[in-house]
Structure formats: C-alpha cells, structure tokens
N, C-alpha and C positions, 0 to 999 in steps of 0.2 A: 304415560302420565297424563292427568287431566290439568288443563290450563284454564284459568278464569282471567279475562283481560277486561278491565274497567278503563275506558278512555273518555277524555272530555276535552272540549275546547271552551274554556270558561268565558272568554270574551264573546263568543257567539251563542253561549248558553246551550250548547249541544253536548250530549253524552251517549254512551252506549256501552253494552256489556256482551262479551263473547265468551261462550263456554265451548272448549274444544278439547280434542285429544292430540297430544303431541307424541310422535314416535321418532325414535332414532334407530336407524338400521345398524347392522353390524359394521358397516363401512362408514358410519358417522353422519349419514344423510338424515336430515331433519324434514319430517313432513307434519302437516296439521290437518285435521279433520274437523270441520266446524260441526258442532252439535246443536247449538242454539244461540241466537243473537236477539237482543232486545235493545231498542234505542233508535237513534237518528241514523239514517243509512249513510249520510256523509261521514259520520265517525267509523262505520264499518268499512267504507271504501277508501276514505283518505287518510285515516289514522291507523286503525288496526290492521288493515290489509297491507299497508306500507310497512309496519313493524314486522309482520309475519314474513313478508318478502325479504326484508333486510336480514332477518334472523336466519332464513334458509340460505340466502345469498352468501352471508358471512361463512357459514359452514361449508358451502360448496367451493369457495375460493380457497386458496392455500392458507390454512390455519396458522402455519408457522409464522407467516408474516404479521400476525396480530397477537400471537401467543405471548403470555407473560414470561419472557425469558431474558437472560442477560443480553442477548442480541438486539432486543428491542427496547429494554428499559434500563435505566440507572435506578438502583435500589438504595434507599437510606433507611437503616433500622431505627425506629422510633421508640421501641420498648415493648413491654408486655401489658396487657389489660386483661380483666376478668369480663368475659361475655357469657352471661347466663350459667355461672359456676364453672366455666371452662376457660383455661388460660389460652390466650392467643398472642402471636407475635404480630406487631403492627409494622408495615414497611410503607415508606412513601415512595411512589413511582413517578418517574419522569421518563417520558418517551425519548429515545435517542434521536428520532427523526419525526417530523410532523407527517403522520401518514393516517389515512382513513382507517378507523378501527382501533387505533391506539388511544390511550387516555392518560390524563395526568390526575393522580389521586392517591388512594391507599389500597393496600392489600392486607387483609388479616388472615393469618394462617394458624390453624389449630396447633397448639404446642405438642400435642401428643402424636398426631398423625401427619402434620405438615400439609394438610389439605386446606384449601380455601374455605373460609366461612363468611367472608365479606369482601366485596370490591366496591369501591366508591370513587367517583370522580367526574371529570368533564372530558369529553372527546377532544383530542388534540387537533384534529382537522375535520371539518364538516363534509359529509358525503354529498351535499348539494348546495347550491348558491341560495336556496330558498330557506336554509337553516342558519340561525345565528349561533346557537349554543344548544348542546345536549349534555345534561347532567343526569347522573344515575346512581342508584345504590342497588347492588345485587347481593342477596343473602343466600347462603347454602346450609343444608343440613347434611350430616355425615351419617351414612348407614352402610354397614358391612364394608368399610374401607373405600367408599366411593362418596364424593361430594355431589349431592343433588341440588339443583336450584330450588329454593324455597319461595323467593319473592324477587321481583325487580320493580323498583319505582323510578320513573324517568320523567323529566321535565325537558320538553323541546321548545326552544324559543324560535318561532318561524317568523319569517319576514312578511307573510301574507295575513295570517289569521291569529297572530299573537301566540300565547303559550298553549301547547298541547301537553296534557298530563296522561301518563299511562301507569297503571298498577296492575302488576301481573302476579298471580299467585299459582304455585304449582302444587299438586297433591296427588295422592294415590300412585306413587311410584311402583313400577314392577320391572324386575329384571327377568330376561329369558331364563328358563330353566336349564342349567348347565347340562344335565343328564339328557334333556331333549336335544341340545345342540350337539353333544358328543355322538348321540345316536344318529342324528341327521348327517353329521360329517362322515361317520363310518359307513353309512349306507349310500353316500354320494348325493344326498339331497341338499 
C-alpha cells in the first residue's frame, strides 16, 4: 500500500511530508520504502523515522502482548452508532495493566463483519521518558473481509519540543494473488 505521512512540530514551525510504500510479508513483517520526502530534515529524522521504527518494532515484538483481547483489556459496551451509513458497536477499552503499546479509549466494530472501523485513545504507558502523552485516532476500511488502515492522526506531547503532529493516510491497497501464492507453494518457492 502507499503511505503518505504529514508531520509537524508547530512550536518550532517545522514540517515535512513523506510518500512511501508499506509492505507486509506473509509472516506479518512490516517494511517501508521511501519514495519521496519534502520538508525539514529534522522532521524526517526525528519524527517520521521514529514513527516508522516504532511501527516496525511493534510488529516485530510479540503482537499478543498489545492485541485487543480480553487478556489485555476490560471492555464496556457503549451502544451502537451510525458511521457513514454503517452500524457500528462502540466499546470503551481500559487496559488491564499499564504496558507500552496498550491504550485507554474506544474501539468501534462493524456490526455486520465485527471488524474494526475505528480505534481512538491515549497510550497507557509512554515508551520513552521524553514523551508525556500520545493520543491517536485510527480509522479502517473494510475490503473483502479484511480491515485495512485508512488513516491515523496522532498528537505526541514531548518534553523537549512540545507537540508533534502526525497525519498518516493509506491508499492503493493490494493483496497478493492467491493463485500465485498457491502456485508458488506447490512448486516449493
């Protein structure tokens, strides 16, 4: 999929934009390939690069430790809402333990497929002493029974440079051709 990341440090009046390709291997490993960057190099190195590293690191670690499951969260049903003509169930999530990667907030699930369409909240524990607070909203699109990320908006309150703002948009998703995968598996590739 293609990824466009807009990042800024409003207090320092710095901003930048990265266009990249995001790939997920069959084993779930995430990699990024930068296509084009414009803007301040400190945004590229200190904001966007850190986000990309955190995204790939989260996936490399044990995903079960941060998964949205009963083992990690308490769920409280808040009701149903209409989102763009689609009924969704809204749950309030509270992490059972303060652990990096877990958040306090909401999960919206599509009533028909039970797939996520929105996650929003604040991280329960900061991954660094240089961060005060991280708030985010992740939105998903559902295609062929799979929830794909559509956008992420995040505000990171840092101790050194104030707020960092990230707006990430995903587009042009493609899935591997199942017939090609079957052929490769049968031929030992």
